[in-house]
Structures are given as C-alpha cells and as structure tokens.
C-alpha positions in Angstrom: 45.8 -48.9 -77.4 42.5 -48.0 -76.0 41.7 -46.1 -72.8 40.2 -49.2 -71.3 43.4 -51.5 -71.7 45.5 -52.4 -68.8 47.1 -49.2 -67.6 44.9 -46.3 -66.5 46.5 -43.6 -68.2 47.2 -42.7 -71.9 50.7 -40.9 -72.5 50.5 -38.1 -75.0 54.0 -36.7 -76.3 53.7 -33.3 -78.2 56.6 -31.7 -80.3 57.3 -28.9 -82.2 60.7 -27.2 -82.9 61.7 -25.0 -80.0 59.2 -26.4 -77.5 58.1 -23.0 -76.8 54.5 -22.2 -78.0 52.9 -25.1 -79.8 53.9 -28.5 -78.2 53.7 -26.7 -74.5 50.0 -25.7 -75.1 49.3 -29.3 -76.4 50.9 -30.6 -73.0 49.1 -27.7 -70.9 45.6 -28.7 -72.5 45.9 -32.6 -72.3 47.8 -32.8 -68.9 44.8 -31.5 -67.0 42.3 -34.3 -68.7 41.5 -37.3 -66.5 42.9 -40.2 -68.0 45.9 -38.7 -69.8 49.6 -37.7 -69.0 51.1 -35.2 -71.3 54.7 -34.2 -72.2 56.2 -31.6 -74.7 59.5 -31.3 -76.2 61.1 -29.7 -79.2 63.2 -31.1 -82.3 65.9 -28.2 -82.3 69.1 -28.4 -80.3 67.7 -24.9 -79.0 64.6 -26.0 -77.8 63.6 -25.3 -74.2 63.2 -29.1 -73.9 64.7 -31.3 -76.5 63.0 -34.5 -77.2 65.0 -37.6 -75.9 64.9 -41.6 -76.2 63.2 -41.6 -72.9 60.1 -39.3 -74.0 59.5 -41.6 -77.2 59.8 -44.7 -75.0 57.1 -43.0 -72.5 54.6 -42.1 -75.2 51.6 -44.2 -76.2 50.7 -41.2 -78.8 53.5 -38.9 -80.5 51.8 -35.6 -82.0 54.0 -33.5 -84.0 53.1 -29.9 -85.5 54.5 -30.1 -88.8 55.9 -32.8 -91.2 59.5 -31.6 -90.6 59.1 -32.5 -87.1 58.1 -36.1 -88.0 60.8 -36.2 -90.7 63.4 -35.4 -87.5 62.0 -37.9 -85.5 62.1 -40.5 -87.7 65.7 -39.6 -88.7 67.1 -39.4 -85.3 64.8 -42.0 -83.4 64.0 -44.6 -86.2 64.0 -47.9 -84.2 62.2 -46.3 -81.1 59.2 -44.9 -83.2 58.6 -47.6 -86.0 55.9 -49.1 -83.6 54.6 -45.7 -82.1 51.5 -44.0 -83.5 52.7 -40.9 -84.7 50.5 -38.4 -86.3 51.3 -34.8 -87.8 48.7 -32.1 -86.8 49.7 -29.7 -89.4 49.6 -26.4 -86.9 51.8 -23.8 -88.4 54.1 -21.8 -86.1 51.9 -18.8 -85.9 50.7 -18.8 -82.7 51.8 -17.7 -79.0 51.4 -20.2 -75.9 47.9 -20.9 -75.1 46.5 -18.9 -77.9 42.6 -19.6 -78.1 42.7 -20.5 -81.8 45.8 -22.9 -81.1 44.0 -24.3 -78.4 41.2 -25.2 -80.2 43.2 -26.5 -83.0 45.0 -29.0 -80.8 42.1 -30.0 -78.9 40.0 -30.7 -82.0 42.5 -32.5 -83.9 44.1 -34.7 -81.1 40.7 -35.6 -79.8 39.5 -36.8 -83.5 42.7 -38.8 -83.7 42.2 -40.5 -80.3 38.3 -41.1 -80.9 39.6 -43.0 -84.3 42.0 -45.0 -82.4 39.7 -46.2 -79.6 
C-alpha cells in the first residue's frame, strides 16, 4: 500500500517481547511523523501491552525486532497475518528506550522498507 492511496495515514505496528524498550521506541519515533500512525506491543504475556488481534487488523505494516517475534505472531495470528506485510528488523535486545543508536537503527531500517514498498 503506498502513501498516496485512499487513506491519509499509514499504520505501523512495532513488536518486541515485553514492549518495554525497542517497540515503544519505534512507536515514539514514527507516531510523530506526518502521514503515519504508530502502535507498539509485545509477544510475551508479561508485556506492558500484549499484541492483540485488533492490533494486527489495524496495521498496514508490522515490524518485529527479531525472528522469534515473527514466529510467535505467525503461530498465534496465522489467518490475520497472512496478507500483512511483516518485516524482521533484526535488532537485538540490548538497548534502552530511546537509546540514540536504537532510534537510528529503527529509523533507517523502517525508512528503507517503506521506500521499497512505495
């Protein structure tokens, strides 16, 4: 889906394990950008906010931090996810919330993917 399609904003969903550092950073970066809405969630039952079927339905693009997150989503939400763009950002769990390196990695990788998709 490109940004000039019918709706005015693109919905980005960021997912990590506990929704503590990485995915909330992705949400924070991208929700401030014009033309985008962003949410974050975690795959763990102990996450601050656990990913729900409503999150999956809402998302135009889903970004997970590691392959294990992709596997968990595919196992739990197989039918909902089968036609959703799902990308693994390959960002390890070694950053704090809004760590400048983390911000840069998420920003660059997501921008590159969105650019390729448009």
